[in-house]
C-alpha positions in Angstrom: -0.3 -0.3 0.0 1.3 3.6 -0.7 2.2 5.1 2.4 -0.1 8.7 2.3 1.0 12.0 4.2 -0.5 14.9 5.0 0.9 17.9 3.6 1.9 20.5 6.9 3.2 23.9 4.9 4.2 26.8 5.7 1.7 30.1 5.0 3.1 33.4 3.5 1.2 36.2 4.5 1.8 38.2 1.2 4.8 38.2 -1.8 5.5 40.2 -4.3 7.3 40.1 -7.8 10.6 42.3 -7.7 10.7 40.9 -11.0 12.3 38.8 -13.5 15.3 37.1 -12.0 15.1 39.5 -9.1 16.7 38.3 -5.5 18.3 39.8 -2.2 20.6 37.2 -3.1 21.8 34.3 -1.6 23.6 34.6 2.0 21.8 38.1 1.5 19.3 39.6 3.3 16.6 42.8 3.7 16.5 44.9 6.7 13.3 46.0 8.7 12.8 49.0 10.2 10.8 49.4 13.6 10.4 53.0 15.2 9.1 51.3 18.2 10.6 47.6 19.2 6.8 46.9 21.0 4.6 48.1 19.2 3.4 47.5 14.8 2.6 50.2 13.3 0.6 50.3 10.1 1.4 52.1 6.7 -1.6 55.3 8.1 1.4 55.5 11.1 3.1 58.3 11.5 6.6 56.3 11.3 5.4 53.0 10.2 6.9 50.0 10.0 9.0 49.1 6.5 11.2 46.7 5.1 13.5 47.1 2.0 14.9 44.4 -1.0 17.1 44.9 -2.8 15.8 43.1 -6.3 19.8 42.6 -7.4 18.2 43.6 -10.3 20.0 46.7 -12.8 18.1 49.6 -12.4 15.9 50.9 -15.6 14.4 53.6 -16.8 11.1 54.0 -19.1 10.2 52.1 -20.9 11.3 48.8 -19.8 11.6 50.5 -16.2 13.2 48.6 -12.8 13.9 49.2 -9.7 17.5 48.2 -8.2 15.7 49.2 -4.4 12.1 48.7 -2.8 10.9 49.1 0.6 7.1 48.1 1.8 4.9 49.4 4.2 1.4 48.4 5.8 3.0 45.0 6.4 0.9 43.1 8.4 -2.6 40.8 8.2 -3.9 43.2 11.0 -3.9 46.4 9.4 -6.8 48.1 8.6 -6.6 50.0 5.5 -5.1 49.6 2.0 -3.1 46.8 0.1 -1.2 44.6 2.6 1.6 45.2 1.7 1.8 49.4 0.4 4.5 50.3 -1.6 6.4 53.1 0.3 9.0 53.8 -1.8 11.2 52.8 -5.4 13.8 53.9 -6.8 16.2 53.0 -9.9 19.5 54.2 -8.6 21.7 53.8 -11.8 22.9 50.4 -10.7 22.0 46.9 -8.9 22.4 46.2 -5.1 24.2 43.0 -4.8 24.2 43.9 -1.1 22.4 43.8 2.3 20.8 47.1 3.0 21.5 49.1 6.1 19.2 51.7 7.9 20.3 55.1 9.9 18.7 54.8 13.7 15.5 56.4 12.5 15.2 55.0 9.7 15.5 57.9 7.2 18.9 56.8 5.3 19.6 53.7 3.6 23.0 52.5 2.9 24.2 49.7 0.1 26.1 48.8 -2.0 25.5 48.7 -6.1 27.6 47.7 -9.1 27.3 49.1 -12.8 29.6 46.4 -14.4 33.1 48.0 -14.1 32.9 49.9 -10.5 30.7 49.1 -7.9 30.2 52.2 -5.3 28.5 52.4 -1.4 25.6 54.7 -1.8 23.7 56.5 1.0 19.9 57.3 -0.1 17.9 59.6 2.0 14.3 58.7 0.4 10.7 59.8 0.4 7.8 58.6 1.7 5.0 56.8 -0.8 7.3 58.1 -3.5 7.7 55.5 -6.7 5.9 52.2 -7.2 7.4 48.7 -7.7 6.7 48.9 -11.4 7.4 52.4 -11.8 10.3 53.4 -9.7 11.1 56.9 -9.1 14.5 57.9 -11.2 17.3 59.1 -8.8 21.2 60.2 -9.8 23.3 61.4 -6.4 24.0 64.7 -5.8 26.5 67.2 -7.3 28.5 67.2 -3.8 28.0 65.5 0.0 28.1 68.6 1.2 24.3 68.9 -1.0 23.5 65.9 0.2 24.2 66.7 4.0 21.6 69.7 3.2 19.8 68.3 1.3 15.5 69.3 2.4 13.9 67.7 -0.9 13.5 64.0 -0.6 14.5 61.6 -2.3 18.4 62.2 -2.5 21.5 60.1 -2.9 25.5 60.2 -2.4 27.8 57.9 -3.9 31.2 56.6 -3.8 33.0 54.6 -5.8 35.1 52.1 -4.5 37.5 51.5 -7.6 36.7 47.9 -7.6 33.7 45.3 -8.2 32.2 44.5 -5.3 30.2 41.5 -5.1 29.7 40.2 -2.0 30.4 42.4 0.8 27.7 44.3 2.6 28.2 47.5 4.5 28.6 47.4 8.4 27.6 50.2 10.3 28.5 51.5 13.8 25.6 53.3 15.2 27.6 54.5 18.2 30.5 56.0 16.4 28.5 56.7 12.8 31.5 54.9 11.3 30.7 51.8 8.2 33.3 49.6 6.8 33.1 47.6 3.2 34.9 45.4 1.1 35.5 44.9 -2.6 36.4 42.5 -4.6 40.6 42.6 -4.8 41.0 42.4 -1.0 40.8 46.3 0.0 38.7 47.4 2.7 36.9 50.7 3.4 36.6 53.3 6.1 33.7 55.4 6.2 33.3 58.1 8.7 30.1 60.9 9.4 27.7 58.1 7.4 24.2 58.6 8.4 25.0 61.7 11.3 27.6 64.0 9.8 29.4 64.8 6.4 30.4 61.5 4.7 33.5 60.8 4.0 36.0 58.1 3.1 39.5 57.7 5.1 41.9 58.1 2.3 45.7 57.7 3.8 46.7 56.1 7.1 46.5 52.8 5.9 43.2 53.2 4.2 41.6 51.6 2.3 43.3 48.9 3.6 45.1 46.1 1.1 44.7 43.3 2.9 44.0 40.4 0.6 44.4 40.1 -3.2 41.2 37.6 -2.8 37.1 39.0 -2.5 36.4 40.2 0.7 33.2 39.3 2.4 31.1 41.4 4.5 33.0 42.7 7.6 31.9 43.3 11.5 33.5 45.7 13.8 34.1 44.9 17.2 34.1 48.1 19.2 35.1 46.0 22.3 38.8 45.8 20.6 38.4 48.4 18.2 39.3 45.6 15.2 37.2 44.8 12.3 37.0 41.4 11.4 36.5 40.2 7.7 36.7 36.7 5.8 38.2 36.7 2.0 37.8 33.8 -0.4 41.0 32.3 0.0 39.6 31.1 3.7 41.4 33.4 5.5 40.0 35.5 8.6 41.7 39.1 9.0 41.7 41.1 12.1 42.3 44.9 10.8 43.4 47.3 13.8 42.6 51.4 13.4 45.4 51.7 11.7 44.1 49.0 8.4 46.8 46.9 9.7 45.6 43.6 9.0 46.9 40.1 11.1 45.9 36.8 9.1 44.2 33.6 10.5 45.7 29.8 9.4 43.7 28.9 6.3 40.4 28.1 7.5 38.5 27.0 4.5 39.8 24.7 1.7 36.3 24.4 0.3 34.5 27.7 -1.1 36.3 29.9 0.5 34.7 32.1 3.3 32.1 33.0 1.3 30.0 34.8 4.7 31.3 37.1 7.2 32.4 36.2 10.8 30.0 36.1 13.8 31.1 38.2 16.7 30.8 37.9 20.3 32.1 40.7 21.7 31.0 40.4 25.4 33.2 36.9 25.3 35.9 38.2 23.0 35.2 35.4 20.6 34.9 35.3 17.1 33.3 32.5 14.8 34.4 31.5 11.2 31.9 29.0 8.8 34.5 26.5 6.8 32.7 24.5 3.8 36.1 22.2 4.2 38.6 22.1 6.7 41.2 20.4 4.8 40.9 17.1 6.6 37.4 16.5 4.6 35.3 18.3 7.2 33.4 21.3 7.4 33.9 23.0 10.6 32.5 26.1 12.7 36.4 27.4 13.5 36.2 29.8 16.9 39.0 32.6 17.7 39.7 35.2 20.2 38.9 38.7 19.1 42.8 39.2 19.7 43.9 36.0 17.7 47.5 36.2 16.7 48.6 35.5 12.9 48.4 31.9 11.6 46.0 30.9 14.6 44.3 28.2 13.3 41.5 28.5 15.8 39.4 25.9 17.6 37.1 23.9 15.9 33.0 22.1 15.9 33.2 20.4 12.8 29.6 19.5 11.4 29.2 16.9 8.7 31.7 15.9 5.6 32.9 19.0 3.6 32.4 20.2 0.5 34.8 19.4 -2.3 38.6 20.6 -2.8 39.0 20.5 -6.5 35.5 22.2 -7.6 33.8 23.0 -4.6 30.6 24.1 -5.0 28.6 23.8 -2.1 29.2 26.6 0.9 29.0 26.4 5.2 26.6 30.3 5.7 26.6 30.9 9.0 24.5 29.5 11.8 22.3 31.5 14.7 23.4 31.5 18.7 19.8 30.7 20.4 18.0 32.8 23.2 20.1 31.2 25.9 23.2 31.9 24.2 22.5 35.5 24.0 21.3 36.6 26.5 23.2 34.1 29.7 26.1 35.8 31.1 28.6 33.3 31.0 27.8 32.3 28.4 26.2 29.5 28.0 23.4 28.1 25.3 23.6 26.3 21.3 24.4 27.6 17.6 22.2 25.8 15.3 24.2 25.3 12.3 23.2 24.3 8.9 26.5 21.7 7.6 27.4 18.7 5.7 27.8 20.7 2.6 29.8 18.0 1.3 26.3 15.5 1.3 22.7 16.0 2.5 22.5 19.6 4.5 22.2 18.9 7.9 20.9 20.9 10.9 23.3 20.9 13.8 23.3 21.8 17.5 26.3 23.0 18.9 26.6 23.4 22.9 28.3 25.8 24.1 29.6 25.9 27.8 30.8 29.0 29.3 32.1 30.8 26.2 33.7 27.0 24.7 32.0 25.2 21.8 31.1 21.1 22.5 30.0 18.7 20.9 28.0 19.2 18.0 24.8 16.9 17.7 23.1 16.4 14.1 19.7 16.5 13.9 17.6 16.5 11.1 17.9 16.1 7.3 16.6 19.0 5.2 17.0 18.0 1.6 17.0 14.0 0.4 19.6 15.6 -2.2 23.5 15.9 -1.5 25.0 18.7 -2.2 22.0 20.8 -2.2 23.0 24.7 -1.0 21.4 25.1 2.9 20.9 29.5 3.7 22.6 30.6 6.6 20.0 30.0 9.7 18.0 32.3 11.5 16.3 31.4 15.5 13.7 33.7 16.2 12.5 33.8 19.7 8.9 34.9 20.7 8.5 35.8 23.6 4.5 36.3 23.3 2.8 33.5 21.1 -0.8 33.0 21.8 -2.0 29.8 23.0 1.1 28.9 24.1 1.4 30.3 27.4 5.9 31.0 27.1 8.0 32.1 25.2 8.1 30.0 21.6 11.6 29.6 19.7 12.2 28.5 16.1 15.4 28.0 13.7 14.6 28.7 10.0 16.7 27.5 7.3 15.9 26.8 3.3 17.2 24.5 0.7 17.6 25.4 -2.7 16.7 21.0 -3.8 14.2 18.6 -2.6 14.0 19.9 1.0 12.4 16.6 2.8 9.2 18.2 4.9 5.8 17.2 3.5 4.7 20.6 2.5 8.3 21.2 0.1 6.5 18.5 -1.4 10.5 17.3 -3.0 11.4 21.1 -4.2 14.0 23.8 -2.9 11.8 24.8 0.6 12.1 27.3 3.2 11.1 25.1 6.6 11.4 25.6 11.0 12.2 23.2 13.3 10.6 23.7 17.0 14.0 24.6 19.2 12.2 26.0 22.6 15.3 25.0 25.3 14.0 23.4 28.6 14.0 26.4 31.4 14.7 25.4 35.6 12.1 26.3 37.6 9.2 26.8 35.5 6.0 26.4 35.4 5.0 24.2 32.5 1.1 22.7 31.3 -0.3 20.1 29.7 1.2 20.3 26.0 3.9 22.6 26.4 6.9 21.6 24.3 10.8 21.9 24.2 13.6 20.3 22.6 15.7 18.6 25.2 19.3 17.9 25.0 19.1 14.4 23.2 17.5 16.7 20.5 14.2 14.8 21.1 11.0 17.0 21.3 9.3 16.6 24.6 5.5 17.4 25.6 4.8 18.2 29.1 1.6 15.7 29.8 0.2 18.1 33.0 -0.4 20.9 34.3 1.4 23.0 37.1 4.3 20.9 37.8 7.6 23.3 38.2 10.5 22.1 36.8 13.9 21.1 38.7 16.9 23.1 39.5 18.8 21.7 36.8 17.7 19.1 33.4 16.2 15.5 34.2 18.0 12.5 32.9 15.7 12.4 29.5 14.5 9.6 28.5 15.3 8.5 25.0 13.0 6.0 23.7 9.4 7.3 21.6 6.7 7.6 24.5 8.9 6.7 26.9 8.2 9.4 30.2 10.9 11.5 32.5 9.9 12.9 35.7 11.3 16.4 35.9 11.5 18.2 39.5 9.5 15.1 41.6 6.9 13.6 41.1 5.1 16.6 42.0 7.1 18.5 38.6 6.4 18.2 35.3 5.8 14.8 33.7 7.3 14.8 30.3 6.5 12.3 27.2 8.7 12.0 24.4 7.9 12.6 20.8 10.9 11.2 19.1 13.6 12.8 16.9 13.4 16.5 15.9 12.6 14.8 12.3 11.9 16.5 8.4 10.2 13.2 7.9 6.1 14.4 8.5 4.8 11.0 10.1 1.5 8.9 7.8 -1.7 9.9 8.1 -3.5 6.7 9.6 -4.8 3.7 7.7 -7.5 1.0 8.6 -7.3 -2.4 9.2 -3.6 -1.5 9.9 -1.0 -3.6 12.3 0.7 -0.6 14.4 3.3 -1.7 16.7 3.8 -0.2 20.0 5.6 3.8 19.6 4.0 4.1 16.0 3.5 7.5 15.3 1.1 8.8 12.9 -0.1 12.6 12.0 -3.6 13.5 12.7 -5.9 16.0 11.1 -5.5 18.0 13.5 -2.1 18.1 12.9 -1.0 16.6 16.2 1.7 13.4 16.3 -0.4 10.9 18.1 1.7 7.6 19.4 0.0 4.4 19.6 0.2 2.5 23.7 2.3 0.0 24.1 2.0 -3.5 23.1 0.2 -1.4 19.8 -2.4 -3.4 18.0 -4.5 -3.3 14.3 -6.7 -0.1 13.5 -10.6 0.2 13.0 -12.2 -0.3 9.7 -13.3 3.7 10.0 -10.7 6.5 11.3 -11.7 7.4 14.9 -12.6 11.3 15.9 -9.2 12.4 17.3 -8.9 15.1 20.1 -7.4 18.0 19.9 -5.7 18.2 24.1 -3.1 17.0 23.8 -2.6 14.4 26.4 -5.8 12.8 25.8 -6.2 9.1 24.6 -8.7 7.6 21.7 -9.7 4.1 21.3 -9.0 2.6 17.6 -9.7 -1.1 17.0 -7.4 -2.7 20.0 -5.0 0.3 19.7 -4.7 3.3 22.3 -3.9 6.6 20.9 -2.1 9.4 22.6 -1.7 12.8 21.8 2.0 13.9 22.0 1.0 17.1 21.0 1.9 19.1 17.2 4.1 18.8 14.5 7.0 20.7 15.5 8.4 20.7 11.4 6.4 23.0 8.5 7.9 23.6 5.0 6.8 25.7 2.3 7.9 25.6 -1.6 10.2 29.0 -2.2 11.8 28.7 -5.9 15.1 28.2 -5.5 15.8 28.3 -2.0 15.8 31.6 0.1 18.2 34.6 0.6 19.1 35.2 4.0 16.3 35.3 6.6 15.5 38.4 9.2 12.8 38.4 12.5 10.9 40.7 13.8 9.2 39.7 17.1 6.4 41.9 17.5 3.1 40.1 18.5 0.6 43.3 19.5 -1.0 42.6 16.4 -2.7 39.3 14.1 -0.3 38.8 11.8 2.8 40.4 13.3 5.8 38.8 15.0 7.2 37.9 10.9 10.1 36.4 8.7 11.0 38.0 5.9 13.2 36.7 2.7 13.5 36.9 -1.0 13.3 33.7 -3.6 16.6 32.7 -5.2 14.5 31.7 -8.6 11.6 33.2 -10.0 7.9 31.9 -9.3 4.3 32.6 -9.0 4.6 35.7 -6.3 0.5 35.2 -5.6 -1.4 37.8 -7.4 1.8 40.0 -8.6 3.0 37.5 -11.3 6.0 35.5 -12.1 9.4 36.7 -10.7 11.3 36.7 -8.1 8.8 37.4 -4.7 9.9 39.4 -1.9 8.0 37.2 1.1 7.0 37.9 4.0 5.3 35.1 6.8 4.3 35.1 10.3 5.6 33.1 12.6 2.1 32.1 14.6 1.4 30.8 11.3 4.6 28.8 10.7 4.0 26.5 13.7 
């Protein structure tokens, strides 16, 4: 008999056509502005929320207009009036935006890199609200002088700084405290700018700047105010620490595959820098940790995350991972990093435990694709402190694959997916149906209400349906739903023998597990309870509802760009992820092209 599965899919709130071939780009990101981080503001509000997408297409004028960069407002399904989303502004800036845009603190200015095929430039833009439409953008040219840009009152205005070389990979890093910015280029120079949004913007020339630190293309830089250093990777596989005088210190070669294709991650408070390598020259992909004051030729400390990509014909990069909420808010620091590893084989989600700033042994989680060597996106961690009906904060990680997504909602195509990664918390009251991801990467479901967890994690039961007592018998009773996985359980089948601990997915999206010893199902499907912990008799089987499935997927052609989040939850449809597709597809009612997409986190459970 052919196995049947119910398709569990993510649901986008909206998608907008950026144009044929339009995309933010792999490992590049949209930018989201919220003036008030606790309140979602619609398009008619003062200082409304908006999101910016570079299109990755050459800007063009009539008769075939094409925007190079777009912004949308009225973002949320709960907004009372107007289209969702609404065009906020749309510009043809005369080039191709291949980088991630960055916003000023007040959102009134944007910085990004654009190219004209011969050279690239840093662009500063003062935009005008409701100026241009995505299909008919406003043409804009640079002002005659930087002083004209600073004094500009008649919007929009644009300033441009020629980098003197192409830049296909490095986005702008902006230091909000010092009003400075850094950006790399494809010939290995790192550029520094001062007075970017709040003064008179200018590139630092002389005294070691621009800093010629490599002969290979640079990634996006990251600046560390604590040490005063700027960190950047290159396509040859090295990490560089660049001081205020433009003097660079190079690590040992960390990548022998595709080269380092995304900027490093920094934990400034812990004094650590993380680099993501597609091949460590030992056949593995790895996450390298170095001190923020590393010495020349430092090899760092490695956590291996699966098989590395090829060394001779490298095709599959390893993009950046993400820290979880525990790590980000831990004083020690202690928590987890999630990364989509195994670039030489089928992409796999890994959890790297970090204790007091030291990486532990990575745990291999679910396989995201059925196809070896397909590229996985960077990982995004989403922590929502307020989820309707959940009762406790919830956490997910999101990633996409460029082919053959495994979750049923992916239908075997390129796909974005999410995984519930809510961690166990000590001395916490849990209620029936709440779910956490334990230290073995199993989903544990609370079976009782009002129990308080212990001060330290229990010894988690590893078998499916096995119980764990947490905090004594009066504490929390957990039941193991099974490993975090992309494999969606089969649907119920009549007159079918099920062994004990067999799993099915009921029509409500809940996992039902057969009590031991199992049995044979009845001739007609039972009426399933929607309440976690309830039992249902079916033939001579007793099924137990062990809560909602924890993995969902959504077709996105070619996979996705980097995924950004916002966690506002005061409005229906708020708390979102934003990304663009990498290939063309149908963008809702907006036609076929590269799609700018928003999806609500609540709808992604």
